[in-house]
Z-matrix of the N, CA and C atoms (Angstrom, degrees):
N
C 1 1.446
C 2 1.529 1 108.94
N 3 1.294 2 115.61 1 132.90
C 4 1.458 3 121.18 2 -175.99
C 5 1.527 4 112.62 3 -72.51
N 6 1.323 5 117.51 4 -39.21
C 7 1.454 6 121.70 5 -178.43
C 8 1.519 7 108.13 6 -109.33
N 9 1.337 8 116.32 7 130.34
C 10 1.465 9 120.06 8 -177.15
C 11 1.527 10 110.98 9 -68.82
N 12 1.317 11 115.02 10 152.61
C 13 1.461 12 120.65 11 179.07
C 14 1.529 13 110.83 12 -64.47
N 15 1.321 14 117.81 13 -33.23
C 16 1.464 15 121.06 14 177.96
C 17 1.532 16 110.98 15 -60.67
N 18 1.326 17 116.27 16 -41.47
C 19 1.456 18 120.69 17 178.51
C 20 1.528 19 110.49 18 -69.25
N 21 1.317 20 117.19 19 -42.18
C 22 1.462 21 120.71 20 178.38
C 23 1.532 22 111.71 21 -60.14
N 24 1.313 23 116.44 22 -32.84
C 25 1.469 24 120.76 23 -178.91
C 26 1.519 25 112.82 24 -67.03
N 27 1.340 26 118.20 25 -23.73
C 28 1.469 27 119.86 26 -176.68
C 29 1.528 28 113.76 27 -108.89
N 30 1.338 29 117.90 28 -13.32
C 31 1.464 30 120.00 29 -178.24
C 32 1.532 31 111.12 30 -75.34
N 33 1.323 32 115.19 31 136.36
C 34 1.460 33 121.67 32 175.60
C 35 1.523 34 108.90 33 -132.05
N 36 1.311 35 115.46 34 159.26
C 37 1.461 36 121.48 35 176.80
C 38 1.527 37 108.82 36 -66.09
N 39 1.333 38 118.52 37 130.26
C 40 1.462 39 120.44 38 179.87
C 41 1.535 40 113.59 39 -68.81
N 42 1.324 41 117.91 40 -15.58
C 43 1.460 42 121.49 41 -178.87
C 44 1.528 43 111.02 42 -86.53
N 45 1.334 44 116.30 43 -55.49
C 46 1.473 45 118.97 44 -172.97
C 47 1.529 46 113.69 45 -112.41
N 48 1.325 47 116.93 46 -1.01
C 49 1.483 48 123.10 47 175.81
C 50 1.524 49 114.26 48 66.28
N 51 1.318 50 117.28 49 21.96
C 52 1.470 51 121.73 50 175.38
C 53 1.532 52 109.14 51 -87.56
N 54 1.340 53 118.36 52 147.52
C 55 1.466 54 120.40 53 175.96
C 56 1.527 55 110.95 54 -61.81
N 57 1.315 56 116.21 55 141.74
C 58 1.469 57 121.59 56 178.81
C 59 1.523 58 109.51 57 -100.34
N 60 1.330 59 115.62 58 159.42
C 61 1.458 60 120.11 59 177.39
C 62 1.518 61 109.21 60 -132.30
N 63 1.298 62 115.45 61 157.07
C 64 1.462 63 122.54 62 -179.58
C 65 1.520 64 110.10 63 -68.44
N 66 1.326 65 116.80 64 136.42
C 67 1.467 66 120.53 65 176.88
C 68 1.534 67 109.29 66 -70.56
N 69 1.318 68 115.93 67 164.25
C 70 1.462 69 120.47 68 -178.08
C 71 1.516 70 112.71 69 -59.51
N 72 1.345 71 116.48 70 -37.76
C 73 1.465 72 119.41 71 -179.00
C 74 1.532 73 112.69 72 -87.00
N 75 1.340 74 117.21 73 2.02
C 76 1.464 75 124.30 74 175.95
C 77 1.528 76 113.65 75 61.71
N 78 1.344 77 116.74 76 27.56
C 79 1.464 78 119.72 77 177.96
C 80 1.520 79 112.34 78 -107.80
N 81 1.341 80 116.41 79 2.51
C 82 1.450 81 119.00 80 -178.85
C 83 1.512 82 112.29 81 -162.06
N 84 1.325 83 114.99 82 172.94
C 85 1.462 84 122.51 83 176.81
C 86 1.515 85 107.79 84 -119.77
N 87 1.326 86 116.36 85 126.67
C 88 1.471 87 120.88 86 -174.15
C 89 1.519 88 110.92 87 -110.13
N 90 1.327 89 114.06 88 137.68
C 91 1.461 90 121.70 89 173.83
C 92 1.521 91 108.05 90 -93.09
N 93 1.342 92 118.24 91 124.52
C 94 1.461 93 119.57 92 -178.99
C 95 1.536 94 113.41 93 -71.30
N 96 1.314 95 117.33 94 -23.46
C 97 1.466 96 120.48 95 -176.02
C 98 1.531 97 112.07 96 -80.29
N 99 1.329 98 117.97 97 -54.21
C 100 1.470 99 120.40 98 -175.73
C 101 1.529 100 112.78 99 -101.92
N 102 1.346 101 117.39 100 -1.53
C 103 1.478 102 124.54 101 175.59
C 104 1.526 103 113.51 102 65.92
N 105 1.333 104 118.43 103 17.01
C 106 1.461 105 119.90 104 175.45
C 107 1.525 106 109.24 105 -76.30
N 108 1.340 107 115.33 106 142.26
C 109 1.456 108 121.58 107 175.73
C 110 1.514 109 107.69 108 -117.64
N 111 1.330 110 114.72 109 119.90
C 112 1.460 111 121.80 110 -179.18
C 113 1.525 112 107.88 111 -96.79
N 114 1.327 113 118.19 112 130.85
C 115 1.468 114 120.70 113 -175.76
C 116 1.530 115 112.24 114 -73.03
N 117 1.330 116 114.57 115 155.82
C 118 1.463 117 121.79 116 171.43
C 119 1.526 118 106.16 117 -113.16
N 120 1.324 119 116.46 118 120.16
C 121 1.468 120 121.62 119 -179.62
C 122 1.520 121 109.08 120 -121.93
N 123 1.312 122 116.83 121 126.68
C 124 1.463 123 122.35 122 -179.07
C 125 1.525 124 111.36 123 51.95
N 126 1.323 125 116.27 124 43.76
C 127 1.466 126 124.72 125 179.07
C 128 1.531 127 113.55 126 65.36
N 129 1.339 128 118.20 127 18.81
C 130 1.460 129 122.69 128 179.46
C 131 1.524 130 108.86 129 -121.25
N 132 1.337 131 117.39 130 121.78
C 133 1.471 132 119.97 131 176.60
C 134 1.533 133 110.47 132 -68.15
N 135 1.321 134 116.05 133 131.18
C 136 1.462 135 122.12 134 177.62
C 137 1.527 136 107.09 135 -100.10
N 138 1.325 137 116.11 136 96.28
C 139 1.465 138 121.46 137 -172.59
C 140 1.531 139 111.08 138 -95.44
N 141 1.316 140 116.29 139 47.79
C 142 1.452 141 122.57 140 177.97
C 143 1.526 142 109.20 141 -104.84
N 144 1.321 143 116.37 142 131.93
C 145 1.466 144 120.90 143 -177.66
C 146 1.523 145 111.20 144 -58.84
N 147 1.323 146 117.11 145 -38.88
C 148 1.467 147 121.07 146 -179.33
C 149 1.528 148 112.79 147 -66.37
N 150 1.312 149 117.77 148 -22.53
C 151 1.472 150 122.29 149 -179.76
C 152 1.525 151 112.44 150 -90.25
N 153 1.319 152 118.01 151 -14.14
C 154 1.471 153 121.68 152 -175.87
C 155 1.518 154 110.57 153 -80.47
N 156 1.333 155 113.85 154 153.94
C 157 1.460 156 120.15 155 172.82
C 158 1.528 157 106.52 156 -119.83
N 159 1.310 158 115.79 157 154.22
C 160 1.474 159 120.41 158 -179.89
C 161 1.520 160 108.66 159 -102.27
N 162 1.330 161 114.65 160 124.23
C 163 1.468 162 121.31 161 179.41
C 164 1.503 163 110.81 162 -102.39
N 165 1.306 164 116.31 163 156.07
C 166 1.476 165 121.46 164 175.40
C 167 1.497 166 111.21 165 -79.71
């Protein structure tokens, strides 16, 4: 796993402050509330709103 579980336990969406979870393909972190997906690049989550995409 690219991102440790300890880090996943403390990461929240910068927009709505909801906890994020790893996407199925493990390339991003998804917020269940606002549906933003933040990319993971070189094993580092990029938690910038401008870098996120909104999924259905």
